[in-house]
PDBQT receptor file of N, H, CA, C and O in Angstrom, charges set to zero:
ATOM      1  N   MET A   1      88.243  69.035  82.083  1.00  0.00    +0.000 N 
ATOM      2  CA  MET A   1      88.228  69.801  82.662  1.00  0.00    +0.000 C 
ATOM      3  C   MET A   1      88.918  70.322  84.212  1.00  0.00    +0.000 C 
ATOM      4  O   MET A   1      88.815  71.400  84.798  1.00  0.00    +0.000 OA
ATOM      5  N   GLY A   2      89.709  68.955  84.599  1.00  0.00    +0.000 N 
ATOM      6  H   GLY A   2      89.793  68.080  84.122  1.00  0.00    +0.000 HD
ATOM      7  CA  GLY A   2      90.217  69.219  85.676  1.00  0.00    +0.000 C 
ATOM      8  C   GLY A   2      89.913  69.271  86.762  1.00  0.00    +0.000 C 
ATOM      9  O   GLY A   2      88.859  68.744  87.119  1.00  0.00    +0.000 OA
ATOM     10  N   LEU A   3      90.855  70.023  87.784  1.00  0.00    +0.000 N 
ATOM     11  H   LEU A   3      91.711  70.452  87.495  1.00  0.00    +0.000 HD
ATOM     12  CA  LEU A   3      90.757  70.438  89.511  1.00  0.00    +0.000 C 
ATOM     13  C   LEU A   3      91.111  72.370  89.221  1.00  0.00    +0.000 C 
ATOM     14  O   LEU A   3      91.175  73.231  90.098  1.00  0.00    +0.000 OA
ATOM     15  N   ASN A   4      91.269  72.537  87.846  1.00  0.00    +0.000 N 
ATOM     16  H   ASN A   4      91.218  71.838  87.134  1.00  0.00    +0.000 HD
ATOM     17  CA  ASN A   4      91.776  74.136  87.801  1.00  0.00    +0.000 C 
ATOM     18  C   ASN A   4      90.276  74.861  87.806  1.00  0.00    +0.000 C 
ATOM     19  O   ASN A   4      90.411  75.967  88.330  1.00  0.00    +0.000 OA
ATOM     20  N   PRO A   5      88.987  74.646  87.436  1.00  0.00    +0.000 N 
ATOM     21  CA  PRO A   5      88.246  75.420  88.652  1.00  0.00    +0.000 C 
ATOM     22  C   PRO A   5      87.929  75.304  89.726  1.00  0.00    +0.000 C 
ATOM     23  O   PRO A   5      87.478  76.294  90.303  1.00  0.00    +0.000 OA
ATOM     24  N   LEU A   6      88.028  74.183  90.339  1.00  0.00    +0.000 N 
ATOM     25  H   LEU A   6      88.394  73.379  89.871  1.00  0.00    +0.000 HD
ATOM     26  CA  LEU A   6      88.083  73.969  92.002  1.00  0.00    +0.000 C 
ATOM     27  C   LEU A   6      89.376  74.459  92.704  1.00  0.00    +0.000 C 
ATOM     28  O   LEU A   6      89.498  74.692  93.906  1.00  0.00    +0.000 OA
ATOM     29  N   ILE A   7      90.446  74.589  91.608  1.00  0.00    +0.000 N 
ATOM     30  H   ILE A   7      90.348  74.400  90.632  1.00  0.00    +0.000 HD
ATOM     31  CA  ILE A   7      91.814  75.510  92.586  1.00  0.00    +0.000 C 
ATOM     32  C   ILE A   7      91.091  76.411  92.754  1.00  0.00    +0.000 C 
ATOM     33  O   ILE A   7      90.770  76.832  93.866  1.00  0.00    +0.000 OA
ATOM     34  N   GLY A   8      90.759  76.806  91.815  1.00  0.00    +0.000 N 
ATOM     35  H   GLY A   8      91.019  76.465  90.912  1.00  0.00    +0.000 HD
ATOM     36  CA  GLY A   8      90.667  79.057  92.130  1.00  0.00    +0.000 C 
ATOM     37  C   GLY A   8      89.062  79.819  93.002  1.00  0.00    +0.000 C 
ATOM     38  O   GLY A   8      88.595  80.800  93.580  1.00  0.00    +0.000 OA
ATOM     39  N   LEU A   9      88.727  77.998  92.336  1.00  0.00    +0.000 N 
ATOM     40  H   LEU A   9      89.106  77.201  91.865  1.00  0.00    +0.000 HD
ATOM     41  CA  LEU A   9      87.591  78.637  93.323  1.00  0.00    +0.000 C 
ATOM     42  C   LEU A   9      88.203  77.902  96.185  1.00  0.00    +0.000 C 
ATOM     43  O   LEU A   9      87.905  77.880  97.379  1.00  0.00    +0.000 OA
ATOM     44  N   VAL A  10      88.848  77.686  95.395  1.00  0.00    +0.000 N 
ATOM     45  H   VAL A  10      89.090  77.703  94.425  1.00  0.00    +0.000 HD
ATOM     46  CA  VAL A  10      89.122  76.973  96.823  1.00  0.00    +0.000 C 
ATOM     47  C   VAL A  10      90.369  78.100  97.479  1.00  0.00    +0.000 C 
ATOM     48  O   VAL A  10      90.479  78.302  98.688  1.00  0.00    +0.000 OA
ATOM     49  N   VAL A  11      91.154  78.689  96.541  1.00  0.00    +0.000 N 
ATOM     50  H   VAL A  11      91.064  78.524  95.559  1.00  0.00    +0.000 HD
ATOM     51  CA  VAL A  11      92.027  79.146  96.342  1.00  0.00    +0.000 C 
ATOM     52  C   VAL A  11      90.758  81.397  96.823  1.00  0.00    +0.000 C 
ATOM     53  O   VAL A  11      91.373  82.246  97.468  1.00  0.00    +0.000 OA
ATOM     54  N   PHE A  12      89.625  81.640  96.452  1.00  0.00    +0.000 N 
ATOM     55  H   PHE A  12      89.125  80.951  95.928  1.00  0.00    +0.000 HD
ATOM     56  CA  PHE A  12      89.203  82.768  96.278  1.00  0.00    +0.000 C 
ATOM     57  C   PHE A  12      88.673  82.257  97.809  1.00  0.00    +0.000 C 
ATOM     58  O   PHE A  12      89.497  82.729  98.592  1.00  0.00    +0.000 OA
ATOM     59  N   ALA A  13      87.995  81.752  98.317  1.00  0.00    +0.000 N 
ATOM     60  H   ALA A  13      87.325  81.369  97.681  1.00  0.00    +0.000 HD
ATOM     61  CA  ALA A  13      87.501  81.199  99.326  1.00  0.00    +0.000 C 
ATOM     62  C   ALA A  13      87.924  81.466 100.646  1.00  0.00    +0.000 C 
ATOM     63  O   ALA A  13      87.313  81.737 101.680  1.00  0.00    +0.000 OA
ATOM     64  N   LEU A  14      89.615  81.267 100.245  1.00  0.00    +0.000 N 
ATOM     65  H   LEU A  14      90.112  81.047  99.406  1.00  0.00    +0.000 HD
ATOM     66  CA  LEU A  14      90.609  81.540 100.963  1.00  0.00    +0.000 C 
ATOM     67  C   LEU A  14      91.191  82.492 101.633  1.00  0.00    +0.000 C 
ATOM     68  O   LEU A  14      91.448  82.753 102.809  1.00  0.00    +0.000 OA
ATOM     69  N   ASP A  15      91.467  83.353  99.681  1.00  0.00    +0.000 N 
ATOM     70  H   ASP A  15      91.258  83.141  98.726  1.00  0.00    +0.000 HD
ATOM     71  CA  ASP A  15      91.255  85.156 100.375  1.00  0.00    +0.000 C 
ATOM     72  C   ASP A  15      90.142  85.830 100.397  1.00  0.00    +0.000 C 
ATOM     73  O   ASP A  15      90.263  87.055 100.384  1.00  0.00    +0.000 OA
ATOM     74  N   VAL A  16      88.629  85.197 100.439  1.00  0.00    +0.000 N 
ATOM     75  H   VAL A  16      88.531  84.202 100.449  1.00  0.00    +0.000 HD
ATOM     76  CA  VAL A  16      87.834  86.470 101.858  1.00  0.00    +0.000 C 
ATOM     77  C   VAL A  16      88.054  85.930 102.962  1.00  0.00    +0.000 C 
ATOM     78  O   VAL A  16      87.947  86.793 103.833  1.00  0.00    +0.000 OA
ATOM     79  N   TRP A  17      88.369  84.710 103.490  1.00  0.00    +0.000 N 
ATOM     80  H   TRP A  17      88.456  84.009 102.782  1.00  0.00    +0.000 HD
ATOM     81  CA  TRP A  17      88.292  84.639 104.234  1.00  0.00    +0.000 C 
ATOM     82  C   TRP A  17      89.886  85.389 104.938  1.00  0.00    +0.000 C 
ATOM     83  O   TRP A  17      89.923  85.970 106.022  1.00  0.00    +0.000 OA
ATOM     84  N   ALA A  18      91.282  85.155 103.865  1.00  0.00    +0.000 N 
ATOM     85  H   ALA A  18      91.251  84.683 102.984  1.00  0.00    +0.000 HD
ATOM     86  CA  ALA A  18      91.642  86.495 104.962  1.00  0.00    +0.000 C 
ATOM     87  C   ALA A  18      91.312  87.823 104.503  1.00  0.00    +0.000 C 
ATOM     88  O   ALA A  18      91.940  88.234 105.479  1.00  0.00    +0.000 OA
ATOM     89  N   ILE A  19      91.153  88.256 104.273  1.00  0.00    +0.000 N 
ATOM     90  H   ILE A  19      90.643  87.922 103.481  1.00  0.00    +0.000 HD
ATOM     91  CA  ILE A  19      90.214  89.395 104.003  1.00  0.00    +0.000 C 
ATOM     92  C   ILE A  19      89.176  90.374 105.333  1.00  0.00    +0.000 C 
ATOM     93  O   ILE A  19      89.309  91.443 105.928  1.00  0.00    +0.000 OA
ATOM     94  N   ALA A  20      87.773  88.827 105.295  1.00  0.00    +0.000 N 
ATOM     95  H   ALA A  20      87.665  87.958 104.812  1.00  0.00    +0.000 HD
ATOM     96  CA  ALA A  20      88.360  89.041 106.474  1.00  0.00    +0.000 C 
ATOM     97  C   ALA A  20      88.224  88.747 107.764  1.00  0.00    +0.000 C 
ATOM     98  O   ALA A  20      87.278  88.760 108.552  1.00  0.00    +0.000 OA
ATOM     99  N   SER A  21      89.790  88.376 107.850  1.00  0.00    +0.000 N 
ATOM    100  H   SER A  21      90.559  88.365 107.210  1.00  0.00    +0.000 HD
ATOM    101  CA  SER A  21      90.197  88.545 109.086  1.00  0.00    +0.000 C 
ATOM    102  C   SER A  21      90.656  89.471 109.352  1.00  0.00    +0.000 C 
ATOM    103  O   SER A  21      90.762  89.878 110.509  1.00  0.00    +0.000 OA
ATOM    104  N   ILE A  22      91.164  90.215 108.051  1.00  0.00    +0.000 N 
ATOM    105  H   ILE A  22      91.078  89.883 107.112  1.00  0.00    +0.000 HD
ATOM    106  CA  ILE A  22      92.504  91.413 108.066  1.00  0.00    +0.000 C 
ATOM    107  C   ILE A  22      91.201  92.444 108.785  1.00  0.00    +0.000 C 
ATOM    108  O   ILE A  22      91.344  92.954 109.896  1.00  0.00    +0.000 OA
ATOM    109  N   PHE A  23      89.756  92.661 107.812  1.00  0.00    +0.000 N 
ATOM    110  H   PHE A  23      89.640  92.247 106.909  1.00  0.00    +0.000 HD
ATOM    111  CA  PHE A  23      89.229  93.734 108.524  1.00  0.00    +0.000 C 
ATOM    112  C   PHE A  23      89.522  93.656 110.127  1.00  0.00    +0.000 C 
ATOM    113  O   PHE A  23      90.369  94.234 110.808  1.00  0.00    +0.000 OA
ATOM    114  N   ASN A  24      88.466  92.692 110.484  1.00  0.00    +0.000 N 
ATOM    115  H   ASN A  24      87.777  92.222 109.931  1.00  0.00    +0.000 HD
ATOM    116  CA  ASN A  24      88.473  92.333 111.731  1.00  0.00    +0.000 C 
ATOM    117  C   ASN A  24      89.646  92.510 113.100  1.00  0.00    +0.000 C 
ATOM    118  O   ASN A  24      89.424  92.849 114.263  1.00  0.00    +0.000 OA
ATOM    119  N   ALA A  25      90.935  92.133 112.425  1.00  0.00    +0.000 N 
ATOM    120  H   ALA A  25      91.115  91.857 111.480  1.00  0.00    +0.000 HD
ATOM    121  CA  ALA A  25      92.310  92.704 112.802  1.00  0.00    +0.000 C 
ATOM    122  C   ALA A  25      91.882  93.983 113.476  1.00  0.00    +0.000 C 
ATOM    123  O   ALA A  25      91.090  94.885 113.203  1.00  0.00    +0.000 OA
ATOM    124  N   LYS A  26      92.732  93.705 114.487  1.00  0.00    +0.000 N 
ATOM    125  H   LYS A  26      93.375  92.972 114.709  1.00  0.00    +0.000 HD
ATOM    126  CA  LYS A  26      93.185  95.505 115.717  1.00  0.00    +0.000 C 
ATOM    127  C   LYS A  26      94.343  96.053 115.374  1.00  0.00    +0.000 C 
ATOM    128  O   LYS A  26      95.077  96.297 116.332  1.00  0.00    +0.000 OA
ATOM    129  N   VAL A  27      94.785  96.351 114.226  1.00  0.00    +0.000 N 
ATOM    130  H   VAL A  27      94.189  96.153 113.448  1.00  0.00    +0.000 HD
ATOM    131  CA  VAL A  27      95.434  97.192 113.176  1.00  0.00    +0.000 C 
ATOM    132  C   VAL A  27      95.523  98.935 113.211  1.00  0.00    +0.000 C 
ATOM    133  O   VAL A  27      94.595  99.521 113.769  1.00  0.00    +0.000 OA
ATOM    134  N   GLU A  28      96.272  99.471 112.810  1.00  0.00    +0.000 N 
ATOM    135  H   GLU A  28      97.026  98.994 112.357  1.00  0.00    +0.000 HD
ATOM    136  CA  GLU A  28      96.465 101.151 111.303  1.00  0.00    +0.000 C 
ATOM    137  C   GLU A  28      94.797 100.311 110.686  1.00  0.00    +0.000 C 
ATOM    138  O   GLU A  28      94.437  99.138 110.581  1.00  0.00    +0.000 OA
ATOM    139  N   THR A  29      94.158 101.626 110.404  1.00  0.00    +0.000 N 
ATOM    140  H   THR A  29      94.450 102.579 110.489  1.00  0.00    +0.000 HD
ATOM    141  CA  THR A  29      94.060 101.650 109.088  1.00  0.00    +0.000 C 
ATOM    142  C   THR A  29      94.460 101.519 107.879  1.00  0.00    +0.000 C 
ATOM    143  O   THR A  29      93.822 101.287 106.852  1.00  0.00    +0.000 OA
ATOM    144  N   ALA A  30      95.884 101.728 108.114  1.00  0.00    +0.000 N 
ATOM    145  H   ALA A  30      96.402 101.916 108.949  1.00  0.00    +0.000 HD
ATOM    146  CA  ALA A  30      96.851 101.886 106.514  1.00  0.00    +0.000 C 
ATOM    147  C   ALA A  30      97.085 100.247 106.528  1.00  0.00    +0.000 C 
ATOM    148  O   ALA A  30      96.668  99.433 105.704  1.00  0.00    +0.000 OA
ATOM    149  N   GLN A  31      97.744 100.050 107.513  1.00  0.00    +0.000 N 
ATOM    150  H   GLN A  31      98.083 100.710 108.183  1.00  0.00    +0.000 HD
ATOM    151  CA  GLN A  31      98.002  98.989 107.369  1.00  0.00    +0.000 C 
ATOM    152  C   GLN A  31      97.209  97.691 106.953  1.00  0.00    +0.000 C 
ATOM    153  O   GLN A  31      97.678  96.717 106.364  1.00  0.00    +0.000 OA
ATOM    154  N   LYS A  32      95.931  97.876 107.372  1.00  0.00    +0.000 N 
ATOM    155  H   LYS A  32      95.550  98.668 107.850  1.00  0.00    +0.000 HD
ATOM    156  CA  LYS A  32      94.462  96.554 106.738  1.00  0.00    +0.000 C 
ATOM    157  C   LYS A  32      94.663  96.731 105.522  1.00  0.00    +0.000 C 
ATOM    158  O   LYS A  32      94.758  95.726 104.818  1.00  0.00    +0.000 OA
ATOM    159  N   VAL A  33      94.802  98.243 104.830  1.00  0.00    +0.000 N 
ATOM    160  H   VAL A  33      94.724  99.059 105.403  1.00  0.00    +0.000 HD
ATOM    161  CA  VAL A  33      95.130  98.233 103.304  1.00  0.00    +0.000 C 
ATOM    162  C   VAL A  33      95.537  97.362 102.487  1.00  0.00    +0.000 C 
ATOM    163  O   VAL A  33      95.012  96.537 101.739  1.00  0.00    +0.000 OA
ATOM    164  N   LEU A  34      96.832  97.766 102.823  1.00  0.00    +0.000 N 
ATOM    165  H   LEU A  34      97.259  98.436 103.431  1.00  0.00    +0.000 HD
ATOM    166  CA  LEU A  34      98.375  96.944 102.497  1.00  0.00    +0.000 C 
ATOM    167  C   LEU A  34      98.353  95.958 102.337  1.00  0.00    +0.000 C 
ATOM    168  O   LEU A  34      98.795  95.392 101.338  1.00  0.00    +0.000 OA
ATOM    169  N   TRP A  35      97.538  95.168 103.805  1.00  0.00    +0.000 N 
ATOM    170  H   TRP A  35      97.179  95.628 104.617  1.00  0.00    +0.000 HD
ATOM    171  CA  TRP A  35      97.782  93.490 103.167  1.00  0.00    +0.000 C 
ATOM    172  C   TRP A  35      96.873  93.163 102.256  1.00  0.00    +0.000 C 
ATOM    173  O   TRP A  35      97.101  92.282 101.427  1.00  0.00    +0.000 OA
ATOM    174  N   ILE A  36      95.131  94.188 102.324  1.00  0.00    +0.000 N 
ATOM    175  H   ILE A  36      94.945  94.904 102.998  1.00  0.00    +0.000 HD
ATOM    176  CA  ILE A  36      94.235  94.104 101.662  1.00  0.00    +0.000 C 
ATOM    177  C   ILE A  36      94.856  94.504  99.865  1.00  0.00    +0.000 C 
ATOM    178  O   ILE A  36      94.103  94.338  98.905  1.00  0.00    +0.000 OA
ATOM    179  N   VAL A  37      96.200  94.990  99.710  1.00  0.00    +0.000 N 
ATOM    180  H   VAL A  37      96.812  95.124 100.489  1.00  0.00    +0.000 HD
ATOM    181  CA  VAL A  37      96.338  95.002  98.007  1.00  0.00    +0.000 C 
ATOM    182  C   VAL A  37      97.067  94.179  98.025  1.00  0.00    +0.000 C 
ATOM    183  O   VAL A  37      97.493  93.773  96.944  1.00  0.00    +0.000 OA
ATOM    184  N   LEU A  38      97.478  93.643  99.131  1.00  0.00    +0.000 N 
ATOM    185  H   LEU A  38      97.133  93.973 100.010  1.00  0.00    +0.000 HD
ATOM    186  CA  LEU A  38      98.757  92.537  98.498  1.00  0.00    +0.000 C 
ATOM    187  C   LEU A  38      98.103  91.063  98.330  1.00  0.00    +0.000 C 
ATOM    188  O   LEU A  38      98.586  90.547  97.322  1.00  0.00    +0.000 OA
ATOM    189  N   VAL A  39      97.126  90.166  98.999  1.00  0.00    +0.000 N 
ATOM    190  H   VAL A  39      96.734  90.585  99.817  1.00  0.00    +0.000 HD
ATOM    191  CA  VAL A  39      95.776  88.944  99.106  1.00  0.00    +0.000 C 
ATOM    192  C   VAL A  39      95.727  89.601  97.769  1.00  0.00    +0.000 C 
ATOM    193  O   VAL A  39      96.563  89.158  96.981  1.00  0.00    +0.000 OA
ATOM    194  N   LEU A  40      94.809  90.725  97.235  1.00  0.00    +0.000 N 
ATOM    195  H   LEU A  40      94.130  91.085  97.875  1.00  0.00    +0.000 HD
ATOM    196  CA  LEU A  40      94.328  90.773  96.237  1.00  0.00    +0.000 C 
ATOM    197  C   LEU A  40      95.448  90.636  94.704  1.00  0.00    +0.000 C 
ATOM    198  O   LEU A  40      95.127  89.995  93.703  1.00  0.00    +0.000 OA
ATOM    199  N   ALA A  41      96.319  91.142  94.812  1.00  0.00    +0.000 N 
ATOM    200  H   ALA A  41      96.580  91.662  95.626  1.00  0.00    +0.000 HD
ATOM    201  CA  ALA A  41      97.119  91.529  93.787  1.00  0.00    +0.000 C 
ATOM    202  C   ALA A  41      97.967  90.114  93.655  1.00  0.00    +0.000 C 
ATOM    203  O   ALA A  41      98.366  89.489  92.672  1.00  0.00    +0.000 OA
ATOM    204  N   LEU A  42      98.064  89.892  95.050  1.00  0.00    +0.000 N 
ATOM    205  H   LEU A  42      97.740  90.400  95.848  1.00  0.00    +0.000 HD
ATOM    206  CA  LEU A  42      98.891  88.000  95.122  1.00  0.00    +0.000 C 
ATOM    207  C   LEU A  42      98.446  87.177  95.838  1.00  0.00    +0.000 C 
ATOM    208  O   LEU A  42      98.778  86.857  96.979  1.00  0.00    +0.000 OA
ATOM    209  N   PRO A  43      97.337  86.646  94.899  1.00  0.00    +0.000 N 
ATOM    210  CA  PRO A  43      95.674  85.998  95.656  1.00  0.00    +0.000 C 
ATOM    211  C   PRO A  43      97.137  84.365  96.377  1.00  0.00    +0.000 C 
ATOM    212  O   PRO A  43      96.724  83.693  97.322  1.00  0.00    +0.000 OA
ATOM    213  N   VAL A  44      97.805  84.204  96.114  1.00  0.00    +0.000 N 
ATOM    214  H   VAL A  44      98.140  84.749  95.346  1.00  0.00    +0.000 HD
ATOM    215  CA  VAL A  44      98.188  82.581  96.613  1.00  0.00    +0.000 C 
ATOM    216  C   VAL A  44      99.383  83.097  97.261  1.00  0.00    +0.000 C 
ATOM    217  O   VAL A  44      99.291  83.069  98.488  1.00  0.00    +0.000 OA
ATOM    218  N   ILE A  45     100.737  83.670  96.702  1.00  0.00    +0.000 N 
ATOM    219  H   ILE A  45     100.812  83.693  95.705  1.00  0.00    +0.000 HD
ATOM    220  CA  ILE A  45     101.155  83.328  97.917  1.00  0.00    +0.000 C 
ATOM    221  C   ILE A  45     101.156  85.077  98.831  1.00  0.00    +0.000 C 
ATOM    222  O   ILE A  45     101.897  85.275  99.793  1.00  0.00    +0.000 OA
ATOM    223  N   GLY A  46     100.248  86.094  98.310  1.00  0.00    +0.000 N 
ATOM    224  H   GLY A  46      99.646  85.933  97.528  1.00  0.00    +0.000 HD
ATOM    225  CA  GLY A  46      99.771  87.195  99.813  1.00  0.00    +0.000 C 
ATOM    226  C   GLY A  46      98.640  86.561 100.590  1.00  0.00    +0.000 C 
ATOM    227  O   GLY A  46      97.929  86.936 101.522  1.00  0.00    +0.000 OA
ATOM    228  N   PHE A  47      98.735  85.465  99.864  1.00  0.00    +0.000 N 
ATOM    229  H   PHE A  47      99.313  85.161  99.107  1.00  0.00    +0.000 HD
ATOM    230  CA  PHE A  47      97.742  84.764 101.189  1.00  0.00    +0.000 C 
ATOM    231  C   PHE A  47      99.048  84.206 102.212  1.00  0.00    +0.000 C 
ATOM    232  O   PHE A  47      99.476  84.481 103.332  1.00  0.00    +0.000 OA
ATOM    233  N   ILE A  48      99.338  83.393 101.259  1.00  0.00    +0.000 N 
ATOM    234  H   ILE A  48      98.990  83.170 100.348  1.00  0.00    +0.000 HD
ATOM    235  CA  ILE A  48     100.194  82.201 102.648  1.00  0.00    +0.000 C 
ATOM    236  C   ILE A  48     101.007  83.115 103.281  1.00  0.00    +0.000 C 
ATOM    237  O   ILE A  48     101.330  82.632 104.366  1.00  0.00    +0.000 OA
ATOM    238  N   ILE A  49     101.709  84.691 103.049  1.00  0.00    +0.000 N 
ATOM    239  H   ILE A  49     101.447  85.083 102.168  1.00  0.00    +0.000 HD
ATOM    240  CA  ILE A  49     102.160  86.133 103.971  1.00  0.00    +0.000 C 
ATOM    241  C   ILE A  49     101.894  85.842 104.655  1.00  0.00    +0.000 C 
ATOM    242  O   ILE A  49     102.346  85.017 105.450  1.00  0.00    +0.000 OA
ATOM    243  N   TRP A  50     100.306  86.907 104.584  1.00  0.00    +0.000 N 
ATOM    244  H   TRP A  50      99.940  87.577 103.939  1.00  0.00    +0.000 HD
ATOM    245  CA  TRP A  50      99.535  87.061 105.403  1.00  0.00    +0.000 C 
ATOM    246  C   TRP A  50      98.961  85.750 106.287  1.00  0.00    +0.000 C 
ATOM    247  O   TRP A  50      98.526  85.649 107.434  1.00  0.00    +0.000 OA
ATOM    248  N   TYR A  51      99.153  84.892 105.300  1.00  0.00    +0.000 N 
ATOM    249  H   TYR A  51      99.506  84.974 104.368  1.00  0.00    +0.000 HD
ATOM    250  CA  TYR A  51      98.764  83.786 107.010  1.00  0.00    +0.000 C 
ATOM    251  C   TYR A  51      99.765  83.534 107.985  1.00  0.00    +0.000 C 
ATOM    252  O   TYR A  51      99.436  82.808 108.924  1.00  0.00    +0.000 OA
ATOM    253  N   PHE A  52     101.011  84.022 107.950  1.00  0.00    +0.000 N 
ATOM    254  H   PHE A  52     101.278  84.611 107.188  1.00  0.00    +0.000 HD
ATOM    255  CA  PHE A  52     102.409  83.442 108.614  1.00  0.00    +0.000 C 
ATOM    256  C   PHE A  52     102.906  85.213 109.665  1.00  0.00    +0.000 C 
ATOM    257  O   PHE A  52     103.320  85.562 110.771  1.00  0.00    +0.000 OA
ATOM    258  N   ALA A  53     102.556  85.697 108.566  1.00  0.00    +0.000 N 
ATOM    259  H   ALA A  53     102.220  85.414 107.667  1.00  0.00    +0.000 HD
ATOM    260  CA  ALA A  53     103.626  87.766 109.317  1.00  0.00    +0.000 C 
ATOM    261  C   ALA A  53     102.268  87.942 109.472  1.00  0.00    +0.000 C 
ATOM    262  O   ALA A  53     102.023  87.690 110.652  1.00  0.00    +0.000 OA
ATOM    263  N   GLY A  54     100.882  88.358 108.669  1.00  0.00    +0.000 N 
ATOM    264  H   GLY A  54     101.081  88.563 107.710  1.00  0.00    +0.000 HD
ATOM    265  CA  GLY A  54     100.174  89.652 109.058  1.00  0.00    +0.000 C 
ATOM    266  C   GLY A  54      99.230  89.682 110.509  1.00  0.00    +0.000 C 
ATOM    267  O   GLY A  54      99.471  88.896 111.424  1.00  0.00    +0.000 OA
ATOM    268  N   PRO A  55      98.319  90.522 110.570  1.00  0.00    +0.000 N 
ATOM    269  CA  PRO A  55      97.798  91.023 111.409  1.00  0.00    +0.000 C 
ATOM    270  C   PRO A  55      96.669  89.218 111.782  1.00  0.00    +0.000 C 
ATOM    271  O   PRO A  55      96.241  88.456 110.915  1.00  0.00    +0.000 OA
ATOM    272  N   LYS A  56      96.551  89.112 112.924  1.00  0.00    +0.000 N 
ATOM    273  H   LYS A  56      96.899  89.731 113.628  1.00  0.00    +0.000 HD
ATOM    274  CA  LYS A  56      95.168  87.978 113.082  1.00  0.00    +0.000 C 
ATOM    275  C   LYS A  56      94.169  89.311 113.960  1.00  0.00    +0.000 C 
ATOM    276  O   LYS A  56      94.429  90.425 114.415  1.00  0.00    +0.000 OA
ATOM    277  N   PRO A  57      92.865  88.384 113.858  1.00  0.00    +0.000 N 
ATOM    278  CA  PRO A  57      92.351  89.138 113.988  1.00  0.00    +0.000 C 
ATOM    279  C   PRO A  57      92.057  88.419 115.330  1.00  0.00    +0.000 C 
ATOM    280  O   PRO A  57      92.112  87.224 115.620  1.00  0.00    +0.000 OA
ATOM    281  N   THR A  58      91.629  89.840 116.278  1.00  0.00    +0.000 N 
ATOM    282  H   THR A  58      91.584  90.810 116.043  1.00  0.00    +0.000 HD
ATOM    283  CA  THR A  58      91.467  89.875 118.288  1.00  0.00    +0.000 C 
ATOM    284  C   THR A  58      90.277  88.763 118.361  1.00  0.00    +0.000 C 
ATOM    285  O   THR A  58      89.549  88.505 117.403  1.00  0.00    +0.000 OA
ATOM    286  N   ARG A  59      90.191  88.167 119.592  1.00  0.00    +0.000 N 
ATOM    287  H   ARG A  59      90.782  88.376 120.371  1.00  0.00    +0.000 HD
ATOM    288  CA  ARG A  59      88.843  86.991 119.589  1.00  0.00    +0.000 C 
ATOM    289  C   ARG A  59      88.385  87.390 120.937  1.00  0.00    +0.000 C 
ATOM    290  O   ARG A  59      87.409  86.840 121.445  1.00  0.00    +0.000 OA
TER     291      ARG A  59
């Protein structure tokens, strides 16, 4: 069985967290949609790009 299911679960959880953070960011709707599409289309790379360059939620 290995680590594959665990890695998949971690990636899924991080992507859900990223999408929730994108929803809470104060940017235009079009930018939110583009970021969400990127994270969904490229789960690992999209998350990494969002983490360093994406909109951050306001506190």
